[in-house]
C-alpha positions as CSV (number, residue, x, y, z in Angstrom):
1,M,11.0,-23.1,-9.7
2,T,13.8,-23.6,-6.6
3,V,15.3,-20.6,-5.2
4,L,18.4,-20.8,-3.0
5,W,18.7,-17.7,-0.4
6,V,22.1,-17.1,0.9
7,D,23.2,-15.0,3.7
8,L,26.4,-14.9,5.8
9,V,24.9,-13.8,9.0
10,S,22.8,-15.7,11.4
11,E,22.1,-12.8,14.1
12,L,19.2,-11.4,13.5
13,G,19.0,-7.8,12.4
14,G,16.3,-6.4,10.1
15,A,18.1,-8.0,7.0
16,Q,17.7,-11.5,8.2
17,H,14.1,-10.8,9.7
18,S,13.0,-9.6,6.1
19,M,15.1,-12.7,4.8
20,F,13.0,-15.0,7.2
21,E,9.4,-13.5,6.3
22,V,10.1,-13.8,2.6
23,C,11.4,-17.4,2.6
24,T,8.5,-18.6,4.5
25,T,6.2,-16.6,2.2
26,L,7.2,-17.3,-1.2
27,P,6.4,-21.1,-1.0
28,S,2.8,-19.8,-1.3
29,L,3.3,-18.1,-4.5
30,G,4.6,-21.6,-6.2
31,I,8.3,-21.1,-5.2
32,K,10.2,-23.7,-3.4
33,V,12.7,-22.0,-1.3
34,V,16.2,-23.6,0.2
35,A,18.4,-21.8,2.4
36,A,22.6,-21.3,3.2
37,V,23.1,-19.5,6.5
38,P,25.3,-20.0,9.3
39,Y,24.1,-21.7,12.5
40,G,22.3,-19.5,14.9
41,P,18.9,-17.8,15.1
42,L,17.9,-17.3,11.8
43,F,19.0,-20.7,10.6
44,D,17.1,-22.2,13.7
45,L,13.8,-19.9,12.6
46,L,14.0,-21.1,8.9
47,K,14.3,-25.0,10.3
48,G,11.6,-24.5,12.4
49,A,9.2,-22.9,9.6
50,G,10.0,-26.1,7.5
51,I,12.6,-24.5,5.3
52,T,15.4,-26.9,4.4
53,V,18.5,-25.0,5.8
54,Y,22.1,-25.9,4.7
55,P,24.8,-24.3,7.3
56,V,27.6,-22.1,5.5
57,S,30.7,-20.2,7.6
58,A,30.0,-16.7,9.5
59,V,31.5,-13.7,7.7
60,R,31.0,-10.6,9.1
61,A,32.6,-8.0,6.7
62,R,34.9,-5.7,8.0
63,K,36.7,-3.0,6.3
64,R,39.9,-2.0,8.2
65,G,42.9,-3.4,9.3
66,W,43.1,-7.3,10.4
67,G,39.6,-7.5,10.1
68,L,39.9,-6.9,6.3
69,F,42.1,-9.5,5.9
70,T,40.0,-12.2,8.0
71,T,36.9,-11.1,5.7
72,T,38.8,-11.6,2.7
73,A,40.3,-15.2,3.8
74,K,36.8,-16.1,4.8
75,L,35.2,-14.9,1.7
76,L,37.9,-17.0,-0.5
77,R,37.2,-20.4,1.6
78,A,33.3,-19.8,1.2
79,P,32.3,-20.5,-2.3
80,S,33.6,-24.1,-2.3
81,T,31.0,-24.8,0.5
82,I,28.1,-23.0,-1.4
83,G,29.4,-24.7,-4.8
84,E,28.6,-27.9,-3.0
85,I,25.2,-26.5,-2.0
86,V,24.5,-25.2,-5.4
87,R,25.2,-28.7,-7.0
88,A,23.0,-30.8,-4.4
89,V,20.1,-28.4,-4.8
90,K,20.3,-27.6,-8.4
91,P,18.3,-24.0,-7.7
92,D,16.8,-22.3,-10.7
93,I,17.6,-19.0,-9.1
94,V,20.8,-17.9,-6.3
95,H,19.2,-15.1,-4.2
96,T,21.8,-13.3,-2.0
97,N,21.1,-11.3,0.8
98,S,23.8,-8.9,1.0
99,L,27.0,-7.8,-0.8
100,T,29.2,-10.3,1.2
101,A,27.0,-13.1,0.2
102,F,26.7,-12.1,-3.2
103,L,30.5,-12.3,-3.3
104,A,30.9,-15.4,-1.7
105,T,28.5,-16.9,-4.2
106,S,28.6,-15.5,-7.4
107,R,31.7,-17.2,-8.1
108,A,30.4,-20.6,-6.7
109,A,27.0,-20.2,-8.8
110,S,28.5,-18.9,-12.1
111,S,26.3,-21.1,-13.9
112,V,22.9,-20.0,-11.9
113,P,21.5,-16.8,-12.4
114,T,22.2,-14.5,-9.0
115,F,20.4,-12.2,-7.3
116,W,22.3,-9.4,-5.5
117,H,19.8,-7.8,-2.8
118,V,21.0,-4.8,-2.1
119,R,20.0,-3.4,1.6
120,D,22.6,-0.9,2.8
121,I,23.2,2.5,1.4
122,Q,26.9,2.4,2.8
123,I,28.5,-0.2,-0.2
124,P,32.1,0.2,-1.5
125,P,31.7,1.7,-4.8
126,I,34.9,-0.6,-6.3
127,V,33.3,-3.6,-5.3
128,A,29.9,-2.7,-5.9
129,R,30.8,-1.7,-9.9
130,E,32.3,-5.5,-10.4
131,S,29.7,-7.5,-8.5
132,A,26.9,-5.7,-10.1
133,K,28.4,-7.1,-13.4
134,K,27.9,-10.3,-12.5
135,A,24.2,-9.9,-11.1
136,E,21.5,-11.0,-12.8
137,R,19.4,-8.8,-11.0
138,I,20.0,-5.9,-8.3
139,I,17.4,-5.8,-5.8
140,A,17.4,-2.3,-4.1
141,A,15.2,-2.5,-0.7
142,S,14.2,1.3,-0.8
143,E,14.4,4.7,-3.1
144,A,17.2,5.5,-1.3
145,I,19.6,2.5,-1.8
146,D,18.5,2.9,-5.9
147,E,19.7,6.5,-5.9
148,R,22.9,5.4,-4.4
149,L,23.3,2.6,-6.9
150,V,22.5,5.1,-9.8
151,D,25.2,7.2,-8.6
152,I,28.2,4.7,-8.2
153,L,27.6,2.1,-11.1
154,S,28.2,2.2,-14.5
155,P,24.8,3.2,-16.5
156,R,25.0,-0.2,-18.5
157,I,24.4,-1.9,-15.5
158,L,21.2,0.5,-14.4
159,G,18.9,-1.6,-16.5
160,R,19.3,-4.4,-13.8
161,I,18.3,-2.6,-10.9
162,R,14.4,-3.3,-9.6
163,V,13.2,-1.2,-6.7
164,I,11.3,-3.7,-4.4
165,R,10.7,-1.8,-1.2
166,N,11.1,-3.8,2.0
167,G,8.2,-5.4,3.8
168,I,6.7,-6.7,7.0
169,D,3.8,-9.2,8.4
170,P,1.4,-6.7,9.6
171,T,-0.2,-9.7,11.1
172,H,2.5,-10.0,13.5
173,F,1.1,-6.8,15.0
174,S,-2.4,-7.4,15.8
175,S,-2.5,-9.5,19.0
176,E,-0.7,-7.5,21.6
177,N,-2.2,-5.0,23.8
178,R,-0.6,-2.3,25.6
179,A,-1.7,-3.4,29.2
180,D,-0.2,-7.1,28.3
181,A,2.9,-5.4,26.8
182,R,3.7,-3.0,29.5
183,K,3.3,-6.0,32.1
184,R,5.4,-8.3,30.5
185,F,8.6,-6.1,30.0
186,G,8.0,-4.3,33.4
187,L,7.1,-1.0,32.0
188,P,4.6,1.7,34.2
189,P,0.9,0.9,33.5
190,D,-0.2,4.4,33.3
191,V,2.5,6.9,31.8
192,P,3.3,8.3,28.6
193,V,6.5,5.9,26.9
194,V,8.7,7.4,24.4
195,G,10.5,4.2,22.5
196,M,13.4,3.8,20.5
197,I,14.5,0.4,18.5
198,A,17.7,-0.3,17.2
199,H,21.0,-2.2,17.4
200,I,23.6,-0.7,19.2
201,V,25.8,0.9,16.6
202,P,26.9,4.6,16.3
203,W,25.0,5.7,13.2
204,K,21.6,4.9,14.8
205,R,22.2,8.0,17.3
206,H,20.7,6.7,20.4
207,D,22.6,9.6,21.6
208,A,20.6,11.7,19.8
209,F,17.3,9.8,21.6
210,I,18.8,10.4,24.8
211,Q,18.9,14.3,24.5
212,A,15.4,14.3,23.2
213,A,14.3,12.1,26.2
214,A,16.1,14.5,28.6
215,L,14.3,17.7,27.0
216,I,10.8,15.7,27.1
217,R,11.2,15.0,30.7
218,Q,11.6,18.8,31.6
219,R,8.0,19.3,30.4
220,R,6.7,16.0,31.0
221,P,7.9,14.6,34.3
222,D,5.6,11.5,34.1
223,A,7.0,10.5,30.7
224,Y,9.2,7.2,30.7
225,F,11.7,6.1,27.8
226,V,12.7,2.8,26.4
227,V,15.6,1.5,24.0
228,V,15.2,-1.9,22.5
229,G,18.3,-3.6,21.2
230,R,21.7,-4.7,21.8
231,D,25.4,-4.7,20.7
232,L,24.6,-7.3,18.1
233,F,27.8,-8.1,17.0
234,G,29.6,-7.6,20.3
235,E,31.6,-4.7,18.2
236,H,30.3,-1.1,20.3
237,A,30.9,-1.8,23.8
238,R,32.6,1.6,24.6
239,H,29.9,3.4,22.5
240,L,27.3,1.5,25.1
241,A,28.9,2.5,27.6
242,R,29.2,6.0,26.8
243,L,25.1,5.7,26.2
244,V,24.4,4.4,29.8
245,E,26.7,7.3,31.2
246,Q,24.6,9.7,29.0
247,V,21.7,8.6,30.5
248,A,22.8,8.9,34.3
249,Q,24.0,12.6,33.5
250,A,21.0,13.4,32.0
251,G,19.0,12.4,35.2
252,L,16.9,9.5,33.9
253,K,18.1,6.6,35.3
254,D,15.0,6.3,37.0
255,C,13.0,6.5,33.9
256,F,15.0,5.0,31.5
257,N,14.7,1.2,30.5
258,W,17.5,-0.6,28.2
259,I,15.6,-4.2,26.9
260,T,18.1,-6.4,25.3
261,D,16.5,-9.7,25.6
262,T,14.0,-9.6,22.6
263,D,14.0,-9.8,19.0
264,S,10.6,-9.4,18.8
265,P,9.2,-5.7,18.4
266,E,5.7,-7.1,17.9
267,S,5.9,-7.7,21.6
268,I,7.2,-4.5,22.6
269,L,5.9,-1.9,20.6
270,P,2.2,-1.6,21.7
271,A,3.8,-0.4,25.2
272,F,5.0,2.8,23.2
273,D,3.2,6.0,22.9
274,V,5.4,7.3,20.3
275,L,8.7,5.6,18.6
276,L,11.5,8.1,17.6
277,H,14.1,7.2,14.7
278,P,16.8,9.7,14.9
279,A,19.0,7.6,12.6
280,L,20.2,9.5,9.5
281,N,20.7,8.1,6.3
282,E,18.8,4.7,7.1
283,P,18.6,2.6,4.4
284,F,14.9,1.7,4.8
285,G,13.6,1.6,8.5
286,R,11.9,-1.5,8.7
287,V,11.0,-0.6,12.2
288,I,9.2,2.3,11.2
289,C,6.8,0.0,9.1
290,E,6.4,-2.2,12.1
291,A,5.5,0.8,14.2
292,M,3.1,1.8,12.1
293,A,1.5,-1.7,11.8
294,A,1.4,-1.8,15.6
295,Q,-0.6,1.8,15.3
296,V,2.5,3.6,17.0
297,P,3.2,7.1,15.8
298,V,6.5,7.7,14.8
299,I,8.8,10.5,14.7
300,A,11.8,10.0,12.2
301,A,14.9,11.9,10.9
302,E,13.9,13.3,7.3
303,S,16.4,11.3,5.7
304,A,16.6,8.4,3.1
305,G,14.6,5.6,3.7
306,P,12.0,7.0,6.3
307,A,11.6,9.8,4.2
308,A,10.4,7.6,1.6
309,I,7.9,5.9,3.8
310,L,6.5,8.7,6.1
311,K,4.1,11.4,4.7
312,Q,4.7,14.3,6.9
313,R,2.2,14.8,9.3
314,V,0.0,12.3,7.9
315,S,1.3,9.1,8.6
316,G,3.8,10.4,10.7
317,I,6.6,13.3,11.6
318,L,9.7,13.9,9.8
319,V,12.0,16.2,11.7
320,R,15.1,18.0,9.7
321,D,18.7,16.2,10.4
322,G,16.8,14.4,13.6
323,D,17.3,17.1,15.8
324,P,16.8,16.0,19.3
325,E,15.3,19.1,20.2
326,S,13.0,19.2,17.4
327,M,12.0,15.7,18.1
328,A,11.5,16.1,21.7
329,E,9.1,19.0,20.7
330,E,7.1,16.7,18.0
331,A,7.2,14.2,20.6
332,L,5.3,16.4,23.3
333,A,2.9,17.7,20.4
334,L,1.7,14.1,20.2
335,L,1.4,13.2,23.8
336,A,-0.7,16.1,24.5
337,D,-2.9,15.7,21.6
338,P,-3.9,11.9,21.6
339,E,-6.9,12.3,19.4
340,G,-4.2,13.5,16.8
341,A,-1.8,10.7,17.8
342,K,-4.6,8.1,17.3
343,R,-5.3,9.5,13.3
344,M,-1.9,9.6,12.3
345,A,-1.2,5.9,13.9
346,A,-4.3,4.6,11.9
347,E,-3.0,6.5,8.6
348,G,0.5,4.5,9.3
349,L,-1.4,1.1,9.4
350,R,-3.4,2.1,6.3
351,T,0.3,2.7,4.9
352,V,1.7,-0.4,5.7
353,L,-1.4,-2.6,4.5
354,A,-1.1,-0.9,0.9
355,Q,2.8,-0.5,0.2
356,Y,5.0,-2.3,2.9
357,T,3.8,-6.1,3.0
358,T,5.8,-9.2,2.8
359,R,3.1,-10.6,0.6
360,R,3.6,-7.6,-2.0
361,V,7.2,-8.3,-1.7
362,C,7.3,-11.8,-2.4
363,E,4.6,-10.8,-5.5
364,Q,7.3,-8.6,-7.1
365,L,10.3,-10.8,-6.6
366,A,8.5,-14.0,-8.3
367,K,7.8,-11.8,-11.1
368,E,11.3,-10.8,-11.4
369,Y,12.2,-14.6,-11.1
370,R,9.8,-15.6,-13.9
371,S,11.3,-12.8,-16.0
372,A,14.9,-13.8,-15.3
373,L,14.4,-17.2,-16.4
374,A,12.8,-16.3,-19.6
375,S,14.8,-14.1,-20.6
376,I,17.8,-16.5,-20.3
377,S,15.5,-19.0,-21.9
378,S,15.1,-16.6,-24.8
379,F,18.8,-15.7,-25.4
380,V,19.9,-19.6,-25.1
381,A,16.9,-20.5,-28.0
382,S,18.1,-17.6,-30.2
383,S,21.7,-18.6,-29.6
384,D,21.0,-21.9,-30.6
385,E,19.1,-21.1,-33.8
386,E,21.8,-19.0,-35.1
């Protein structure tokens, strides 16, 4: 079986990291993978891992004004290139990594069963309904995404949805230690470090992290704070400037570090004593699983994806509405109870190993690929008999 994976973004967000890990694991299950992505970091990673990669034009979905027009224009051009790739590869399945990729691919690959991998909660209902009609399978990356799809899709389509939770490769988080990670990133060796990992977009709520940091600092003047992430698409310069000013106004400049030059959470997470994740309506929360794999206790907003991943006060802590004051209180309690934090982190690792591995994702996908092809073969055979 050959599966063609398609994405129109090559910058390394969570969706692209997940795609890379799946594409490099599926071959161990007897599935040949070919990819079509724009030139850039994802293209280079896939090619370096031995995956055959075809270049396509990048399309970053924009929903307003001139951006909507340019997005539409690019999507109209994309099918011709993707169609050429489909004819060259002759895949058994096409698997699209986003709604944008599905829109560009479904017309070009109309004769090939196409999977739409849904990784977002905020999807336009009208477009989603039309797309779902054309998808052989709709893969929801979390229970929260599944709930959103059930709300907006026709009941006739719901039987095509499969919930396959995102996963990570936990082996990536077993080699780095605390001292080496702190030395690599210039962090103090012997103080509590509270961190956040998220690209700079408003809905991730870095401002809430900074508010919590200021409250923590009042009672733990030895605490240090780290934000890992950058303005991935150069769309939020003003927002970033406001965050930098907020850090200064809170008096945190001397104990706050912005790290923008790494796409490898496994290299920085061991430096943390606690990870805060204040984002609301997070579709899944890949970084939460990564922190759990690195045995770092997690405090997250009780919302969407994280609420399904974390078992309250067992494998992590969930805070209603991601309230900064409550997050600060919970972080202070963990810092004051190293043994309790260690037990929670160990349970987090057990949870990831049992439920959130890339291998598990690939086994479920392989099952769906074979099921889809078997259904199509059965339908064709029945039609021939008639």
